[in-house]
C-alpha positions in Angstrom: 0.0 0.0 0.0 1.3 3.4 -0.9 1.8 6.2 1.6 -1.1 8.1 0.0 -3.4 5.1 0.1 -2.5 4.5 3.7 -3.4 8.0 4.7 -6.4 8.7 2.6 -7.7 5.4 1.3 -10.2 4.9 4.1 -11.6 8.4 4.2 -15.0 8.2 2.5 -16.2 10.8 0.1 -13.0 12.8 -0.1 -11.0 14.1 -3.1 -7.3 13.7 -2.2 -6.7 14.0 -5.9 -8.6 16.3 -8.3 -8.6 16.0 -12.1 -5.7 13.6 -11.9 -3.6 15.9 -9.8 -2.6 15.7 -6.1 -4.7 17.9 -3.9 -4.1 16.6 -0.4 -0.5 16.3 0.7 1.0 13.5 2.6 3.2 15.8 4.7 1.8 17.1 8.0 2.8 20.6 9.3 3.5 20.8 13.0 1.7 23.8 14.6 2.2 24.8 18.3 -0.7 25.0 20.7 0.3 28.7 21.2 -0.2 29.4 17.5 -3.6 27.7 17.5 -4.7 29.7 20.5 -3.4 33.0 18.9 -5.4 32.2 15.8 -8.6 31.5 17.6 -8.3 34.7 19.6 -7.6 36.6 16.3 -10.7 35.0 14.7 -12.9 35.9 17.6 -11.7 39.6 17.7 -11.7 40.1 13.9 -15.3 38.7 13.6 -16.5 41.2 16.2 -15.1 44.0 14.1 -17.0 42.8 11.0 -20.2 42.4 13.0 -19.8 45.9 14.3 -19.6 47.5 10.8 -22.5 45.5 9.4 -25.1 48.1 10.5 -23.1 50.8 8.8 -23.2 49.0 5.5 -27.0 48.5 5.8 -27.6 52.2 6.2 -25.4 53.2 3.3 -27.0 54.9 0.2 -27.2 52.8 -2.9 -24.5 54.9 -4.6 -22.1 54.1 -1.8 -22.8 50.4 -2.0 -22.2 50.5 -5.8 -18.9 52.2 -5.2 -18.0 49.3 -2.9 -18.5 46.9 -5.8 -21.9 45.4 -4.9 -24.0 44.4 -8.0 -26.9 46.8 -8.6 -29.3 43.8 -8.9 -28.4 42.8 -5.3 -29.0 46.2 -3.6 -32.5 45.4 -2.1 -31.3 42.0 -1.0 -28.2 43.4 0.9 -30.3 45.0 3.7 -32.3 41.9 4.5 -31.9 40.5 8.0 -33.3 37.0 8.0 -31.3 35.4 10.9 -28.5 36.0 13.3 -25.5 35.7 13.2 -24.1 37.3 10.0 -23.0 34.0 8.7 -23.5 30.4 9.7 -20.3 29.0 8.3 -17.5 31.4 7.3 -13.8 31.3 7.1 -11.2 33.9 7.9 -7.8 33.6 6.1 -4.8 34.6 8.0 -1.0 35.2 7.4 0.9 34.0 10.5 4.4 35.1 11.4 6.3 35.0 14.8 5.2 38.5 15.7 2.0 39.1 13.8 -1.3 37.6 12.6 -2.8 39.4 9.7 -6.3 38.9 8.2 -6.3 38.7 4.4 -10.1 38.4 4.0 -13.3 37.0 5.4 -15.0 34.4 3.2 -18.4 35.1 4.8 -20.7 33.7 2.2 -19.6 30.5 0.5 -16.4 29.2 2.0 -15.1 25.9 1.0 -12.3 23.8 2.7 -14.9 22.5 5.2 -14.6 18.7 5.1 -10.8 19.0 5.0 -10.8 21.2 8.1 -13.6 19.6 10.2 -13.2 15.9 9.2 -10.0 15.0 7.4 -7.3 17.0 9.0 -7.4 15.4 12.4 -7.7 11.9 11.0 -4.5 12.4 9.1 -2.7 14.1 12.0 -3.5 11.1 14.3 -2.2 8.7 11.7 1.0 10.6 11.9 1.0 10.2 15.7 0.2 13.9 16.3 -2.5 15.4 18.5 -5.7 16.6 16.9 -6.0 20.3 16.1 -9.8 20.5 15.9 -11.2 18.0 18.4 -15.0 18.1 18.7 -15.4 20.8 16.0 -17.2 18.5 13.6 -20.0 18.0 16.2 -20.2 21.8 16.7 -20.4 22.2 12.9 -23.3 19.8 12.8 -25.0 21.7 15.6 -24.5 25.0 13.8 -26.0 23.7 10.6 -29.0 22.2 12.4 -29.6 25.4 14.3 -29.5 27.5 11.1 -32.1 25.2 9.6 -34.2 25.5 12.7 -34.0 29.3 12.7 -35.1 29.4 9.1 -37.9 27.0 9.9 -39.5 29.7 12.1 -40.0 31.8 9.0 -41.4 28.9 6.9 -43.8 26.1 7.5 -43.1 23.8 10.5 -42.2 20.8 8.3 -40.0 22.6 5.7 -38.6 21.0 2.6 -34.8 21.5 3.0 -32.6 21.2 0.0 -28.8 21.4 -0.3 -27.5 22.4 -3.7 -24.2 22.7 -5.6 -22.8 22.2 -9.1 -23.5 18.6 -9.5 -20.5 17.9 -11.7 -17.9 19.6 -9.4 -16.8 16.8 -7.1 -15.3 19.1 -4.5 -18.5 21.2 -4.3 -20.8 18.3 -4.3 -19.1 16.2 -1.7 -18.7 19.2 0.5 -22.4 19.9 0.2 -23.4 16.3 0.8 -21.1 16.3 3.9 -23.2 19.2 5.3 -26.5 17.7 4.1 -25.7 14.6 6.3 -26.2 16.7 9.4 -29.9 17.5 8.7 -32.4 14.6 8.8 -34.7 14.5 5.9 -32.8 17.0 3.8 -32.5 16.4 0.1 -29.9 17.2 -2.6 -30.7 18.9 -5.9 -28.0 20.1 -8.4 -28.1 23.7 -9.4 -29.1 23.0 -13.0 -32.2 21.1 -11.8 -33.6 23.9 -9.7 -36.7 25.6 -11.2 -37.6 29.2 -10.3 -41.3 30.1 -10.6 -41.6 33.9 -10.1 -44.0 35.0 -7.4 -44.4 31.3 -6.4 -41.3 29.6 -5.3 -38.2 27.5 -6.0 -38.7 23.8 -7.0 -36.5 20.8 -7.0 -36.0 18.1 -9.6 -39.1 16.3 -8.4 -41.3 19.4 -8.7 -41.5 19.9 -4.9 -41.4 23.4 -3.6 -38.3 24.2 -1.6 -38.7 26.1 1.7 -35.0 26.3 2.7 -32.1 26.3 0.3 -28.6 25.5 1.7 -26.2 26.9 -0.9 -22.8 26.5 0.8 -20.8 26.6 -2.4 -23.0 28.7 -4.7 -22.1 32.4 -4.6 -24.8 35.0 -5.0 -22.6 37.1 -7.3 -22.4 34.1 -9.6 -26.1 33.5 -9.5 -26.7 37.1 -10.7 -24.9 36.2 -13.9 -27.2 33.3 -14.7 -29.7 33.5 -17.6 -32.1 30.9 -18.9 -32.8 30.3 -22.6 -35.3 33.1 -22.7 -32.9 35.6 -21.1 -34.5 35.7 -17.7 -32.1 36.8 -14.9 -32.3 33.7 -12.7 -30.2 35.2 -9.9 -32.4 38.2 -9.6 -35.5 36.0 -9.6 -34.0 33.9 -6.9 -33.3 36.9 -4.7 -36.8 38.2 -5.3 -38.2 35.0 -3.8 -36.1 35.6 -0.7 -37.3 39.3 -0.5 -40.9 38.1 -0.8 -40.5 35.6 2.0 -41.1 32.7 -0.4 -37.6 31.1 0.2 -35.1 31.0 3.0 -31.4 30.7 2.0 -28.4 29.7 4.1 -25.9 31.3 4.4 -28.2 34.2 4.9 -28.2 37.5 2.9 -26.0 39.2 5.5 -23.2 36.8 4.6 -23.2 38.1 1.1 -23.2 41.6 2.4 -20.0 40.9 4.4 -18.3 38.8 1.6 -17.2 41.9 -0.3 -13.5 42.6 0.2 -14.3 46.3 0.1 -15.6 45.9 3.6 -12.0 45.7 4.6 -11.5 49.2 3.1 -14.5 50.5 5.1 -13.0 49.1 8.3 -9.6 50.6 7.6 -11.2 54.0 6.7 -13.0 54.1 10.0 -9.8 53.2 11.9 -7.6 55.6 10.0 -10.1 58.4 10.7 -10.1 57.4 14.4 -13.9 57.3 14.1 -15.8 57.5 17.3 -18.1 54.7 16.2 -15.3 52.4 17.1 -14.2 51.9 20.7 -10.6 52.1 21.8 -10.6 48.3 21.9 -11.9 48.1 18.4 -9.1 50.3 17.1 -6.6 48.1 18.9 -7.9 45.0 17.2 -7.8 46.7 13.8 -4.3 47.9 14.3 -3.2 44.4 15.5 -4.8 42.2 12.8 -6.0 44.2 9.8 -3.8 45.4 6.9 -4.3 48.8 5.3 -6.8 48.4 2.5 -8.2 51.0 0.1 -10.4 51.4 -2.9 -7.5 53.0 -4.9 -3.8 52.2 -4.9 -2.7 55.9 -4.5 -1.5 55.6 -0.9 0.7 52.7 -1.6 2.2 54.3 -4.7 2.9 57.5 -2.9 4.4 55.8 0.1 6.2 53.2 -2.1 4.7 50.2 -0.3 4.1 46.8 -2.1 0.4 46.0 -2.4 -2.1 43.5 -3.7 -4.9 44.2 -6.0 -7.9 41.9 -5.4 -11.4 41.8 -7.1 -14.2 42.6 -4.6 -15.9 39.3 -5.1 -13.0 37.3 -6.4 -12.0 33.9 -5.1 -9.3 31.3 -5.2 -6.6 33.9 -6.1 -8.3 34.5 -9.5 -7.4 38.0 -11.0 -5.1 38.8 -8.0 -2.0 40.9 -8.8 0.9 41.7 -6.4 2.7 45.0 -7.1 6.2 46.0 -6.0 6.8 49.2 -4.1 7.6 51.0 -7.4 4.3 50.0 -8.9 5.6 47.3 -11.2 3.9 43.9 -11.2 5.7 41.3 -9.0 3.2 38.4 -9.5 -0.1 38.0 -11.3 -2.6 35.1 -11.4 -3.0 34.0 -15.0 -6.7 33.5 -14.4 -8.6 36.7 -15.0 -12.2 35.7 -14.6 -13.1 38.7 -12.4 -11.3 41.5 -14.3 -14.6 43.3 -14.8 -15.1 43.7 -11.1 -14.1 46.6 -8.9 -11.0 46.0 -6.9 -9.5 46.7 -3.5 -5.9 47.4 -2.7 -4.3 45.8 0.3 -0.9 46.2 1.8 1.2 43.2 0.7 2.5 40.8 3.3 4.4 37.8 2.2 3.1 34.3 3.1 5.4 32.1 5.2 6.9 29.2 3.5 7.5 25.5 4.3 9.7 22.9 2.6 7.9 19.6 2.0 9.6 16.2 2.4 10.1 16.1 -1.4 12.1 19.3 -1.2 9.4 21.5 -2.8 8.9 24.9 -1.0 5.3 26.1 -0.6 3.8 29.2 0.7 0.9 28.7 3.1 -1.9 30.4 4.9 -4.2 29.5 7.8 -8.0 29.3 7.5 -10.0 29.7 10.7 -13.6 28.8 10.5 -16.2 30.8 12.4 -19.5 29.1 13.3 -22.1 31.6 14.4 -19.5 34.0 15.7 -17.4 31.5 17.4 -13.9 30.5 16.3 -13.8 26.9 15.2 -11.7 24.5 13.0 -8.3 25.6 11.7 -6.5 24.2 8.6 -3.8 25.1 6.1 -3.8 25.7 2.4 -0.4 25.7 0.6 0.9 26.5 -2.8 2.3 29.5 -4.6 2.6 33.0 -3.3 -0.9 33.8 -4.7 -3.0 31.0 -3.2 -5.2 29.8 -6.1 -7.6 27.1 -7.0 -4.7 24.7 -7.4 -3.5 25.1 -3.9 -2.9 22.0 -1.7 -4.5 20.8 1.5 -1.7 20.6 3.9 -2.8 18.7 7.1 -1.6 20.1 10.4 -1.1 18.6 13.8 0.4 19.4 17.2 2.9 17.6 19.3 2.2 16.4 22.8 2.1 19.4 25.2 
């Protein structure tokens, strides 16, 4: 039996290889208990800052929201408050060095990397005779999912039809979705292309049954807004209208999409830089400690000759990300440019730490810390190039005996 088969062969419904290429590494990165605790404290504090600015975003004029890069079609949807907290399952991405933890972004709406973090990571660590990093977090994930469905049920009928959806032909998305579906008794699965929208009526599954609660963990709203049917109908707009009309509940809730925009980081930094009284002294300390300067234009970095990163507001997986040197010349640019028509934010550049694998290959890596209903949860690592893209690796982590 090969090393890979020994580690991953008995893990059901997992994609240790994708499209014939290695995805899950056989190395395990050792992480100290102190680093894990620092990350959970950082995630807790950073989440509180996002939660505090949410009311500001909801009270902004439409023109201001458009300037932040939100799609025009989504404006009425952005102010909906269907449940608390802001997001049921979200992920904060951090750069960790010896003296600083920096938040890169908050994947509030449709974070992936869930099964890897909550299920697979600790099983691999224990096979390598290391201590688990995320003990009991899978049970807490299940509780969070069930609570979210229960909360949505209060706004629907008492025996709701709960459907989980994803692109049916994307193995990573589908297996992630089915992993979450397993936490909810009686929930069904329906691929995205089989959903039927009936305006002013509801959303229906492949069996013609009306859906009360749609769990769309891997289906971004901004992507939905681009969908058209054969007659030219804007399917994403119609879907959001069902939510506005109370004919459909969605999870993650609308507030998660509101917070997904990377331009929220620029709003937070602007409040901090202006020493705005809306933020407490403690808030300002948290922002100074964990947040990187972020703006809607690159002028400050160019004037001060600081390296910076350009990111599309609703980009993902490193797509359309460009790193600029202090003199404004391009240092690195992702060859995928799917989001080039979006507005961008400009964030101070901080290099990712690197790790040399057992085969001698050096990879850059970043920590993802999940937040479940406002509480810091599972931690895991993605590794790859200096711009972490959709071909990054899952690098299991473990800790040594204390």
